[in-house]
C-alpha positions as CSV (number, residue, x, y, z in Angstrom):
1,M,-0.6,-12.6,28.2
2,A,1.2,-15.3,26.0
3,F,-0.7,-16.6,23.0
4,P,-2.0,-20.1,23.9
5,R,0.1,-22.8,22.3
6,A,-2.9,-24.8,20.9
7,A,-4.2,-21.5,19.3
8,L,-0.7,-20.9,17.9
9,R,-0.6,-24.4,16.3
10,A,-4.0,-23.8,14.8
11,L,-2.8,-20.3,13.5
12,D,0.2,-22.1,11.9
13,R,-2.2,-24.4,10.1
14,R,-4.4,-21.6,9.0
15,Q,-1.6,-19.4,7.8
16,G,0.0,-22.3,6.0
17,A,-3.2,-22.9,4.2
18,L,-3.5,-19.2,3.3
19,A,0.0,-19.3,1.8
20,G,-1.2,-22.1,-0.3
21,K,-4.1,-20.2,-1.5
22,F,-1.8,-17.2,-2.4
23,R,0.4,-19.5,-4.4
24,R,-2.6,-21.0,-6.3
25,T,-4.2,-17.8,-7.3
26,P,-4.9,-17.9,-11.0
27,G,-2.8,-15.7,-13.3
28,S,-5.9,-13.4,-14.0
29,G,-6.2,-12.7,-10.2
30,V,-9.2,-12.9,-8.0
31,I,-11.5,-10.3,-6.6
32,R,-11.5,-9.7,-2.9
33,A,-13.6,-7.2,-1.0
34,C,-12.1,-5.0,1.8
35,N,-14.1,-2.3,3.7
36,G,-16.8,-2.4,1.2
37,R,-14.5,-1.9,-1.9
38,K,-13.3,-4.5,-4.4
39,F,-9.6,-5.3,-5.2
40,I,-8.0,-7.6,-7.5
41,V,-5.3,-9.9,-6.1
42,F,-2.6,-11.7,-8.1
43,K,-0.6,-14.9,-7.3
44,N,1.7,-14.7,-4.3
45,V,0.1,-11.5,-3.0
46,F,-1.5,-11.3,0.5
47,W,-5.2,-10.8,0.5
48,A,-6.7,-8.0,2.6
49,F,-7.3,-9.6,5.9
50,Y,-9.0,-8.9,9.3
51,D,-6.3,-6.4,10.3
52,N,-6.4,-4.2,7.2
53,P,-9.5,-2.1,8.2
54,L,-7.7,-1.0,11.4
55,L,-4.9,0.7,9.4
56,E,-7.2,1.8,6.7
57,D,-9.1,4.1,9.2
58,F,-5.9,6.1,10.0
59,P,-6.5,9.8,9.8
60,V,-5.2,11.6,6.8
61,K,-5.7,15.3,6.4
62,V,-6.5,16.8,2.9
63,G,-3.4,17.4,0.9
64,E,-1.0,15.3,3.3
65,S,1.7,13.2,1.7
66,V,1.5,9.4,2.5
67,L,4.0,6.5,2.2
68,D,2.6,3.1,2.3
69,V,5.3,0.5,3.1
70,G,4.7,-3.1,2.0
71,T,1.6,-2.1,0.1
72,G,0.6,-5.5,-1.0
73,T,-2.7,-5.1,-3.0
74,G,-2.4,-1.3,-2.5
75,V,-5.5,-1.1,-0.1
76,I,-3.9,1.2,2.4
77,A,-2.6,3.6,-0.2
78,I,-6.0,3.5,-2.1
79,F,-8.0,4.3,1.1
80,A,-5.5,7.2,1.8
81,A,-6.2,8.6,-1.7
82,Y,-10.0,8.3,-1.1
83,K,-9.4,10.6,2.0
84,D,-7.9,13.2,-0.3
85,A,-4.2,12.7,0.5
86,G,-2.1,14.9,-1.7
87,R,0.6,12.5,-2.8
88,V,0.7,8.8,-2.2
89,L,3.8,6.6,-2.7
90,A,3.4,2.9,-2.2
91,V,6.5,0.6,-2.0
92,E,6.7,-3.3,-2.1
93,V,9.4,-5.9,-2.3
94,N,7.1,-8.4,-4.1
95,P,7.0,-7.8,-7.8
96,S,3.6,-9.4,-8.1
97,A,2.3,-7.0,-5.5
98,V,3.7,-4.0,-7.3
99,K,1.8,-5.1,-10.4
100,C,-1.4,-5.7,-8.3
101,A,-1.2,-2.4,-6.4
102,R,-0.8,-0.5,-9.8
103,E,-3.7,-2.3,-11.3
104,N,-5.9,-1.6,-8.1
105,A,-4.8,2.0,-8.2
106,R,-6.0,2.3,-11.8
107,R,-9.2,0.6,-11.1
108,H,-10.1,2.9,-8.3
109,G,-9.3,6.0,-10.4
110,F,-6.0,6.9,-8.7
111,G,-3.5,5.7,-11.4
112,K,-2.1,9.3,-11.4
113,K,-2.2,10.1,-7.7
114,I,-0.7,6.8,-6.4
115,E,2.8,5.9,-7.4
116,V,3.9,2.3,-6.8
117,R,7.6,1.3,-6.7
118,L,9.4,-1.9,-6.4
119,S,11.5,-1.4,-3.2
120,D,13.0,-3.4,-0.4
121,M,11.6,-1.2,2.3
122,F,12.9,2.4,1.8
123,D,15.7,1.4,-0.9
124,S,13.8,3.2,-3.8
125,V,12.7,6.2,-1.7
126,R,15.0,9.1,-2.5
127,P,16.8,10.9,0.4
128,D,14.8,14.1,-0.3
129,E,11.4,12.4,-0.2
130,K,9.7,13.1,3.2
131,F,6.1,12.3,4.2
132,D,3.5,13.5,6.6
133,V,2.1,10.0,7.2
134,I,3.8,6.6,6.9
135,A,1.7,3.5,7.2
136,A,3.0,-0.1,7.4
137,N,1.2,-3.3,7.7
138,L,4.3,-5.6,8.2
139,P,4.2,-9.4,8.7
140,F,3.5,-9.9,12.4
141,R,5.4,-13.0,13.3
142,D,9.1,-13.7,13.9
143,K,9.0,-16.9,11.9
144,P,11.1,-18.0,8.9
145,A,9.5,-17.7,5.4
146,A,10.2,-20.1,2.5
147,D,8.8,-17.9,-0.3
148,L,7.0,-14.6,-0.9
149,A,3.7,-16.1,0.0
150,E,4.9,-17.0,3.4
151,A,6.8,-13.7,3.8
152,S,3.5,-11.7,3.5
153,M,2.7,-13.2,7.0
154,W,6.1,-14.2,8.5
155,D,9.2,-12.1,9.2
156,G,12.1,-14.3,10.0
157,N,14.5,-12.6,12.7
158,L,12.1,-9.5,12.3
159,R,14.2,-8.4,9.3
160,A,11.3,-6.2,7.8
161,H,10.7,-4.6,11.2
162,R,14.3,-3.9,11.8
163,K,14.8,-2.4,8.5
164,F,11.7,-0.3,8.9
165,F,12.7,1.3,12.1
166,E,16.3,1.8,11.0
167,G,15.1,4.0,8.2
168,V,11.6,5.4,8.8
169,A,12.6,8.5,10.8
170,L,14.6,9.8,7.8
171,R,11.5,9.7,5.6
172,L,9.1,11.5,8.0
173,N,8.3,15.2,7.9
174,P,8.7,17.2,11.1
175,G,5.5,16.6,13.1
176,G,4.7,13.6,11.0
177,R,3.2,10.3,12.3
178,I,3.4,6.6,11.6
179,Y,0.7,3.9,11.8
180,V,1.6,0.3,12.1
181,N,-0.4,-3.0,12.7
182,Q,0.4,-5.9,15.0
183,S,-1.3,-8.7,16.7
184,N,-1.3,-10.6,20.0
185,F,0.2,-13.6,18.2
186,G,2.9,-11.4,16.7
187,A,6.0,-9.5,17.8
188,V,4.3,-6.7,19.8
189,A,7.0,-6.3,22.5
190,E,9.8,-6.5,19.9
191,M,8.1,-3.8,17.7
192,K,7.7,-1.5,20.7
193,K,11.3,-2.1,21.7
194,L,12.5,-1.3,18.2
195,A,10.2,1.9,18.1
196,R,11.6,3.1,21.4
197,K,15.2,2.6,20.2
198,A,14.4,4.6,17.0
199,G,13.2,7.4,19.1
200,F,9.4,7.1,18.8
201,S,6.6,7.2,21.3
202,F,3.5,5.2,20.6
203,K,-0.1,4.8,21.5
204,L,-2.7,2.3,20.7
205,F,-4.8,3.8,17.9
206,A,-7.4,0.9,17.3
207,T,-8.0,-2.7,18.3
208,K,-10.1,-5.6,17.2
209,R,-10.9,-8.5,19.4
210,Y,-12.8,-11.8,18.7
211,P,-15.0,-13.4,21.2
212,K,-15.1,-17.1,22.2
213,G,-17.0,-19.1,19.6
214,N,-15.4,-17.0,16.7
215,P,-13.0,-19.0,14.5
216,L,-10.4,-16.3,15.1
217,Y,-10.6,-16.4,18.8
218,P,-8.3,-15.5,20.7
219,C,-6.7,-13.4,18.0
220,E,-6.5,-9.7,18.6
221,F,-5.3,-7.1,16.1
222,Y,-3.9,-3.7,16.9
223,A,-3.0,-0.4,15.2
224,F,-0.4,1.9,16.8
225,E,0.3,5.5,16.2
226,L,4.0,6.5,16.5
227,K,5.5,10.0,16.7
228,V,9.1,11.3,17.3
229,K,9.6,11.8,21.1
């Protein structure tokens, strides 16, 4: 079902306002809560939003290695560490987000367990580095972004999605799995097509819907589990 045009216009206004807030975040950062835990957020970094809890609940077995792609504030990497992941690597193209994720890892006591690298997708991930679990909360919409604040929500020509699926299989251990988020206002069909082309099967792992009367209606958020066919 197509996302209603009126709702999409309202979403454009809401996301534009959010980007403005990201740009105006003070240099010292602001504190935001996510799943009952507090995180510092710096300028031009995406705040933990309604879709984050879906991906934070992905299963991680004790000792598994985890790669968090596009980590932002580091919340997904940090929740993986709380689940006793063995090794956690977080990568991010936004230098402010790298600084932010490192600070949050330190604040939560995972400064040594979580490594954060500046990376355009997998560019700083070595060929010999493989992971049991890979998580990615990529920007949902195929919409041009003017700066880093907008690029946290909009993925012009689905560049981030394309680069992710071009390289993710090479970073996955045999039997490993991938968890990605999407939304009914985003590029769900395109994401599934890219996943199939890359050789993955997928299933819906979690969903969050908002009823009529809620300011976010008719938004729906999805988390998918992907595995090599």
